C-alpha positions in Angstrom: 94.4 130.5 74.9 96.4 127.3 74.2 100.2 126.8 74.8 100.8 127.3 71.1 99.3 130.8 71.4 101.7 131.8 74.2 105.1 133.4 73.7 108.0 131.5 75.0 106.4 128.0 74.6 107.3 127.4 71.0 109.9 124.9 72.1 107.3 122.6 73.6 107.1 119.0 72.3 103.7 118.3 70.8 102.8 115.7 73.4 103.9 118.1 76.2 101.9 120.9 74.7 98.9 118.7 74.4 99.1 117.7 78.1 99.2 121.4 79.1 96.4 122.2 76.7 94.2 119.5 78.4 94.2 121.5 81.6 91.9 124.3 82.5 93.3 127.8 81.6 94.1 128.9 85.2 95.8 125.6 86.0 97.7 125.6 82.7 99.0 129.2 83.2 100.2 128.3 86.7 101.9 125.2 85.5 103.6 127.0 82.6 105.0 129.5 85.1 106.4 126.6 87.1 107.8 125.2 83.9 109.6 128.5 83.3 110.9 128.4 86.9 112.3 124.9 86.4 114.0 125.7 83.1 115.5 128.9 84.5 116.7 127.2 87.7 118.3 124.4 85.6 120.2 127.0 83.6 121.4 128.7 86.8 122.4 125.6 88.7 125.9 124.3 88.3 126.2 120.7 87.1 122.5 120.2 86.0 123.0 120.5 82.2 120.2 120.4 79.7 116.7 119.4 80.8 114.7 116.9 78.9 111.0 117.7 78.7 108.7 114.7 78.1 105.6 113.0 79.3 105.9 110.6 82.3 102.8 109.1 83.9 100.7 111.3 81.5 102.2 114.5 82.9 104.9 117.0 81.7 108.2 115.8 83.2 111.6 117.5 83.6 114.7 115.3 83.8 118.5 115.7 83.8 119.1 112.9 81.2 122.5 114.1 80.0 124.1 114.6 83.4 122.0 112.3 85.6 122.4 114.9 88.3 118.8 115.0 89.4 115.4 113.4 90.1 112.4 113.9 87.8 110.0 116.7 88.5 106.5 116.5 87.1 103.8 119.2 86.8 100.0 118.5 86.8 96.7 119.4 88.4 96.4 118.3 92.0 94.2 115.4 93.0 90.6 116.3 93.2 90.3 115.5 96.9 93.4 117.6 97.9 91.6 121.0 98.0 94.4 122.4 95.8 94.5 123.2 92.1 98.0 122.1 90.9 101.1 120.5 92.1 104.8 120.0 91.5 105.5 116.2 91.9 108.7 114.4 92.9 109.6 110.8 93.0 108.2 109.5 96.3 111.1 107.1 96.9 113.4 110.1 97.3 113.6 112.0 100.5 113.1 115.4 98.8 109.8 116.3 100.4 111.3 115.6 103.8 114.3 117.8 103.0 111.9 120.6 101.9 109.9 120.3 105.1 113.1 120.4 107.2 114.2 123.6 105.4 110.9 125.4 104.8 108.5 124.0 107.3 104.9 125.2 106.7 106.0 127.5 103.9 104.5 124.9 101.5 101.6 122.5 101.6 102.9 118.9 101.1 101.1 115.9 99.7 102.8 113.1 101.6 106.2 112.3 100.1 105.3 113.2 96.6 104.2 116.8 95.9 104.0 120.4 96.8 100.5 121.7 96.4 99.3 125.1 95.1 96.1 127.1 94.7 95.2 129.3 91.8 95.6 133.0 92.6 97.8 132.4 95.7 101.4 133.5 95.1 104.1 130.9 95.7 107.3 131.5 97.7 109.4 131.8 94.6 112.8 131.8 96.2 112.0 128.7 98.3 110.4 127.0 95.3 113.5 127.7 93.2 115.6 126.1 96.0 113.3 123.0 96.0 113.7 122.7 92.2 117.5 123.1 92.4 117.6 120.4 95.1 115.6 118.0 92.9 117.8 118.8 89.9 120.9 118.0 91.9 119.5 115.1 94.0 121.9 112.4 92.7 124.9 114.8 92.9 124.2 115.4 96.6 123.4 111.8 97.6 
């Protein structure tokens, strides 16, 4: 099944859809769920505004271009040597991962200062992940 076959993804830009379609099905489905969480969180978070979905560094990226309130979030498979399947990436020059660690400790697996790592078939801590996304989407407002 490709992204064009899935309900709720008809708004995907063709380059973004192609990036998702290049991933294995299990990874793609997990990342599309994360995409949904990002877009829902953006709608629910005051001051974020519309999200621009594009390709950055070859990966689907989510940015607050209109308001400039946040830092870019990217979604992609995890590095091969990580032992994980997919990741939510953040700009490593921010202190977001450190903030997440301070708040949530070992709730997540972290990849340095750049990503939260996930395995196929393991549920994520949805409320905590939603909070991480909201923090990234309001990063510049809070700093």
